[in-house]
N, C-alpha and C positions, 0 to 999 in steps of 0.2 A: 540408602548405597550409597557408591559413591561409583564415580566413574572410571572403570581403568581403560587405561591404553595401552596397544600392544605390549609395551616394555613392562609397564606394571603388570600385566597379566603372566608375562614370561617370567619375571621375578617369585609370582605366587605357585605359576605351575612346577618354577625350580623346587620351590619349598614343599610343594604338597610332592612331589615324585614318592618320597619313602613314607610316606603317610598310608595306611591301611583304613578303608572305609570305616566308619563308626555307625553311618546307621545303614539299613539294606531296605529296599520299598520290597516288597513281598508280594502276595496274593490280595493282603487288606487295600492297597493301593498308601497314597497319601490321608493318612488321617490325622485326625488332632490330636492323638498322641504321641502320631509320627512327627509332626508338624512341632511338637512342645520338647521333643527328645533332639533334633535337631538344634531348637535355639539354646539349650541345653550346653550342647556341646560345644555351639560357637561362642557360647558366654566363657566356655572353659577353655577352648583351645584357638578361635579367632578362624583358624584355617582347617576345614576338614573334607572329607570325601563322602560322597552319599551312592550307594550301587544298588542297580533298579536290576534284580532280581525277576522282574513281574515289570510289564508297563513297559517294555521298550520300544512299543512304536509311539508310546505316548511322553518318554523322558524330556523331549524340550518342553514341553508344555507343562508338564508337573514340576521341573526346576525351576522355572521361569516362575509359578506361583510358588513354592516353597521359599523361595529366593525373599520375593516381593512379601509374604506371611510373617519373616522372621526379620526384614530389615537388612537384608545380606543383601552381597553382590555375587552373582553367579561369573565365576571365576573363567570356567569352559567346561564344555562337558568330553570325553575324550573316551569313547568305546561307550560303555555302559555306567560309566563313573562322571559325576556331578563333582566338579572343585566350587566348595562357597567358600567365602571369605568377608570375616565381619569384624570390625577393630573394636579391643574390649574396650570397654566406657571410661577405666583409669586411664588415664594416659602412661603411665609407668607399666602395666601392662601388657602395653603393645607392643610386640614380637619383631612385626614388620614394617613401623609405620618408616624408621628412618632411612630405607632402604627403599619405598615407596614414593615417600617425597622427594628424592632425586630425581625420579624420573615424570613425577607428575604435575 
């Protein structure tokens, strides 16, 4: 996980604005399968949204737990949607690194 300052969060929020949630947390909550899905989506996209249809009262704790289990960074929770960021393993596949390095 990387530490983001407010400028880096704003940059990632800007890029996440037009994204649709790729993972939805429903009645089963955060399961091992859901963690695997989040991990796979992060590996594919770097920046994703996760929507909470259920467990809205516990979304902060669940999002923090999900971020730590996936070695990702929780960018922000807006409403019932959490934004996660995890840089790609290969430097050539990192989409946001150049802009983030300007402010980190």
